C-alpha positions in Angstrom: -5.5 6.0 -13.0 -8.3 8.7 -13.4 -5.8 11.6 -13.5 -3.8 10.4 -10.3 -0.2 10.5 -10.4 1.6 7.5 -8.6 5.1 7.3 -7.7 7.0 4.1 -7.1 9.1 3.7 -3.8 8.7 6.7 -2.1 10.3 7.7 1.4 7.4 8.6 4.0 9.2 9.2 7.1 11.4 6.3 8.2 9.6 4.1 5.7 9.9 3.3 2.1 6.1 2.7 0.3 5.8 0.6 -2.8 3.7 3.4 -4.4 2.1 6.6 -3.2 -0.4 8.9 -4.7 -0.1 12.3 -2.8 -3.4 13.3 -4.3 -5.5 10.8 -3.0 -3.3 10.3 0.1 -3.1 6.7 -0.8 -0.4 4.4 -0.5 0.1 0.8 -2.1 1.6 -2.3 -0.5 2.3 -5.4 -2.3 3.3 -7.9 0.1 5.4 -11.0 0.1 5.7 -14.0 2.3 7.8 -12.3 4.9 4.7 -10.0 5.6 2.6 -13.1 6.8 4.7 -14.1 9.9 4.1 -12.9 13.3 7.1 -10.3 13.3 6.0 -8.8 9.7 2.4 -8.4 10.8 3.4 -6.6 13.9 5.9 -4.5 11.7 3.0 -3.7 9.6 0.7 -2.8 11.8 3.0 -0.2 13.3 3.8 1.1 9.9 0.1 1.4 8.9 -0.4 3.2 12.2 2.1 5.7 11.5 0.5 6.1 8.0 -2.9 6.7 9.1 -1.7 9.3 12.1 -0.4 11.2 9.1 -3.6 11.2 7.2 -2.6 8.4 4.7 -4.4 5.4 3.7 -3.0 1.9 3.3 -4.1 -0.6 0.9 -2.2 -3.8 1.2 -2.4 -6.7 -1.2 -0.5 -10.0 -1.4 2.1 -10.5 -4.3 -0.2 -13.9 -5.4 -3.4 -11.6 -5.2 -1.8 -9.0 -7.5 -0.5 -12.2 -10.1 -3.9 -13.9 -10.2 -6.3 -11.1 -9.8 -4.7 -8.0 -11.4 -8.1 -6.9 -12.3 -9.7 -7.2 -8.7 -6.4 -5.3 -7.1 -6.6 -2.6 -9.5 -10.4 -2.3 -9.0 -9.8 -1.8 -5.3 -7.3 1.1 -6.3 -9.9 2.8 -8.1 -12.8 2.4 -5.4 -10.1 4.1 -3.0 -9.3 7.2 -5.1 
């Protein structure tokens, strides 16, 4: 994507992120249903705050969004590179 290298399942701190692009300081997370209950939302906020404190941007997509609108998800990634 635009010459940017993405890595799958990278460790950052105590977390494993789905996709990471060091050049853009961008993390992409693809979330399943477990992320949409109260506990999941709370954990994701803590995790996202940690990433932001380290100068990283987090984009989150639902797995459903990726399956149903892949081109829209890819476009959002392009906009953030």
